C-alpha positions in Angstrom: 97.4 67.4 98.1 100.9 68.6 97.4 101.7 70.8 94.4 105.4 70.6 94.9 106.2 69.3 91.4 108.3 71.6 89.2 105.6 73.3 87.2 106.4 76.9 86.2 105.4 79.7 88.6 105.0 83.1 86.9 105.8 86.0 89.2 104.6 89.5 88.4 106.3 92.4 90.1 109.4 90.3 90.3 111.8 93.3 90.3 110.2 94.8 93.4 110.4 94.0 97.1 107.5 91.5 97.3 107.9 89.9 93.9 111.7 89.6 94.4 111.2 87.9 97.8 108.8 85.4 96.2 111.3 84.6 93.4 114.0 84.0 96.0 111.8 81.7 98.1 110.6 79.7 95.1 114.2 79.3 93.8 115.3 78.1 97.3 112.4 75.6 97.1 113.7 74.3 93.8 110.8 75.7 91.7 111.0 76.8 88.1 110.4 80.5 88.0 109.3 82.8 85.2 109.4 86.6 85.8 107.3 89.0 83.8 108.6 92.5 83.3 108.1 95.3 80.9 111.9 95.8 80.4 113.9 92.6 80.1 117.1 94.6 79.5 117.0 96.3 82.9 119.6 95.6 85.5 117.0 94.1 87.8 115.7 91.8 85.1 119.3 90.8 84.2 120.0 90.0 87.9 116.9 87.7 87.9 118.2 85.9 84.7 121.6 85.4 86.4 119.8 83.5 89.2 118.3 81.1 86.7 114.9 82.8 86.3 113.3 82.8 82.9 112.6 86.5 82.2 109.9 87.3 79.7 108.6 90.6 78.4 105.0 91.3 79.5 102.6 94.2 80.0 99.2 94.1 81.8 97.9 96.3 79.0 99.1 93.9 76.2 96.9 90.7 76.2 99.1 89.0 73.7 102.2 89.3 76.0 100.1 88.1 79.0 99.0 85.1 76.9 102.6 84.3 76.0 103.8 84.7 79.6 101.1 82.2 80.8 102.2 79.4 78.4 102.7 76.2 80.4 102.3 78.0 83.8 101.1 76.1 86.8 100.9 79.0 89.3 100.8 82.8 89.2 102.0 85.3 91.9 99.7 88.3 91.3 100.7 91.8 92.2 99.5 95.1 90.8 100.5 98.7 91.4 98.1 100.7 93.5 95.9 103.1 91.6 96.6 106.8 91.8 93.9 109.6 92.0 94.8 110.6 88.4 94.2 107.0 87.2 91.7 105.4 89.6 91.1 102.3 87.6 94.7 101.1 87.2 94.6 98.3 89.8 91.3 96.9 88.7 92.2 97.0 85.0 95.5 95.3 85.4 94.2 92.8 87.9 91.4 91.8 85.7 93.7 91.5 82.7 96.1 89.2 84.6 93.4 87.0 86.1 91.6 86.6 82.8 94.8 85.6 81.1 95.5 83.1 83.9 92.0 81.7 83.7 92.2 81.2 79.9 95.6 79.5 80.3 94.1 77.0 82.8 96.4 78.1 85.6 95.9 75.9 88.7 97.0 78.2 91.6 96.9 82.0 92.0 98.6 83.7 95.0 97.6 87.3 95.1 99.2 90.0 97.3 97.1 92.9 98.6 97.1 94.6 102.0 95.8 94.0 105.5 92.3 95.3 106.1 91.4 95.4 102.4 87.8 94.4 102.2 87.1 95.7 105.7 87.2 99.4 104.7 83.5 100.0 105.2 84.0 99.4 108.9 86.7 102.1 109.2 85.8 105.1 111.4 84.7 107.9 109.1 84.5 105.8 106.0 81.0 107.0 105.1 82.3 110.6 105.3 84.8 109.9 102.5 87.9 109.5 104.7 90.9 107.2 104.1 91.6 107.2 100.4 88.5 105.3 99.0 90.2 104.7 95.7 93.1 102.8 97.3 90.9 100.6 99.5 88.1 100.0 97.1 90.5 99.0 94.3 92.4 96.6 96.6 89.1 95.0 97.7 87.8 94.7 94.2 90.8 92.8 92.9 90.6 90.4 95.9 86.9 89.7 95.0 88.0 89.0 91.4 90.6 86.5 92.6 87.9 84.7 94.6 85.3 84.7 91.9 87.6 83.7 89.0 87.2 79.9 89.5 90.8 78.9 90.0 91.2 75.5 91.5 93.4 77.0 94.2 93.7 80.6 95.3 95.3 82.4 98.3 95.3 86.1 99.2 98.2 87.4 101.2 97.5 90.7 103.0 100.8 92.2 104.3 100.9 95.1 106.8 103.8 97.6 106.8 106.9 96.1 105.1 110.1 96.3 107.1 112.1 97.2 104.0 110.3 100.5 104.1 112.7 101.5 106.8 115.6 101.3 104.4 116.5 103.4 101.3 115.1 104.1 98.9 111.6 103.7 100.4 112.5 105.3 103.7 113.1 108.5 101.8 109.4 108.7 101.3 108.1 107.0 104.4 110.4 108.9 106.9 112.6 111.3 104.9 114.0 112.9 108.0 115.8 109.7 109.1 118.5 110.2 106.6 118.6 114.0 107.1 118.5 114.3 110.9 118.2 110.8 112.4 114.5 111.4 113.2 111.4 109.3 112.4 109.2 112.4 111.9 105.5 111.7 111.3 102.0 112.2 112.4 101.9 108.8 114.0 101.3 109.1 117.8 104.0 107.8 120.1 101.7 105.2 121.5 100.3 103.9 118.2 101.4 100.3 117.6 102.2 99.5 114.0 102.2 96.0 112.4 105.3 95.0 110.4 106.3 92.1 108.1 109.6 91.4 106.3 109.4 91.0 102.5 111.3 87.7 103.1 108.3 86.4 105.1 105.8 87.4 102.3 107.9 85.3 99.9 108.0 82.4 102.3 104.2 82.4 102.6 103.8 82.6 98.8 106.2 79.7 98.3 104.3 77.7 100.9 101.0 78.4 99.2 102.4 77.1 95.9 103.9 74.1 97.6 100.7 73.1 99.4 97.8 74.8 97.6 95.2 72.6 99.2 96.1 73.8 102.7 96.2 77.5 101.7 93.2 77.4 99.3 90.5 79.9 100.0 92.4 81.8 102.8 92.9 85.5 103.0 96.0 85.7 105.3 96.8 89.0 107.1 100.6 89.2 107.5 102.6 90.7 110.4 105.4 89.4 112.6 105.5 92.2 115.1 103.5 95.1 116.4 105.3 98.0 118.0 105.6 101.8 118.2 107.8 104.2 116.3 109.8 105.2 119.4 110.6 101.5 120.0 111.7 101.2 116.4 113.9 104.3 116.7 115.5 102.6 119.7 116.1 99.4 117.8 117.7 101.2 114.9 119.9 103.2 117.3 121.0 100.1 119.2 121.9 98.3 116.0 123.7 101.1 114.2 125.2 103.0 117.2 123.7 106.2 115.9 121.2 108.3 117.8 117.6 107.9 116.3 114.5 109.4 117.7 110.8 109.5 116.8 108.9 112.8 116.8 105.1 113.3 116.3 103.7 116.4 114.6 100.1 117.6 114.4 98.3 117.4 111.1 98.5 121.2 110.9 102.2 121.3 111.5 102.9 118.6 108.9 100.8 120.5 106.3 102.9 123.6 107.1 106.1 121.7 106.5 104.8 120.7 103.0 104.0 117.0 103.5 101.6 115.5 101.0 98.1 115.4 102.4 97.7 111.7 101.4 100.9 110.9 103.4 99.5 112.7 106.4 96.2 110.9 106.1 98.0 107.5 106.1 99.4 108.5 109.5 96.1 109.5 110.8 94.7 106.2 109.6 97.4 104.4 111.6 96.3 106.3 114.7 92.6 105.7 114.2 92.4 102.3 112.6 95.7 100.5 111.8 96.1 97.0 110.3 95.0 95.1 113.4 96.7 91.9 112.4 96.1 88.9 114.6 99.7 87.8 115.3 98.6 84.5 116.8 96.7 83.6 113.6 99.8 84.3 111.6 102.0 82.1 113.8 99.6 79.2 113.5 100.6 78.7 109.9 104.0 77.5 111.3 106.2 79.5 109.0 109.3 81.3 110.5 108.8 85.0 111.0 111.4 87.8 111.0 111.5 90.0 114.1 112.2 93.7 113.8 115.4 93.2 115.9 116.6 90.6 113.5 115.7 92.5 110.4 117.4 95.7 111.6 120.5 93.8 112.7 120.7 92.0 109.4 120.4 95.3 107.5 122.3 97.7 109.9 124.8 98.7 107.2 122.0 99.8 104.8 120.6 102.4 107.1 121.5 106.0 106.2 121.1 108.2 109.3 121.8 111.9 109.4 
């Protein structure tokens, strides 16, 4: 069954990387898009409106605004911010509020974005000893379970790995701050650790496809990656595309702590070394959607790289 009529698709997180990519893919497919944002006067919101998106004010903590945003909606792209240690219930609270509003409104299709390996965390090495940011993983898994149990006629969960846009400003300033300073991908990630990557554009394409053909995508949790490679290989790709020298350097946990890196940031690198996203690339390709390679992504964005 096709769901390719022009029913309204409500996109949350529409001013961010993933939500923005979903908006663009839906518009390219000729869909009617409504974006929910807390600040309709922001430059990002105004840019969406200029593209023909209906921008509405909404807040996960305001049930009346959620109800209004759902009026006449056929499908919802669900995205929540990850919880922080200081507020460990954020993702569950906001996810529940959105899904309940969608259910009350009779929404047909929900496409939720999470992260690869969410739901598999109990199998992580060292999980029982409290490693690997239990709040992050448990919250992600809990919202997925809420999506599955909510009773929507159609649901799909997208589970991206590392997003290629994280190699560009502003996110690279957190992920690899020494790229802009010294042309170095400095991390605790081992030189032989292979990382899974997906472009935001491809996440948008999968979401648009799930809204276009909800029967095909219904009930699937889809890990997303287009390529799996090491940081030294990525450094070479960036260097080749920009003509500037880029290298990858691995530091020990102790050395990174001495340099003042956030312990949670360091732990994420250790997780990459020990666990990683482990996306089955063949399974992703079987969906038949075009995927962006790292070479193509870096070449398309070569002018956006800031390299010290």
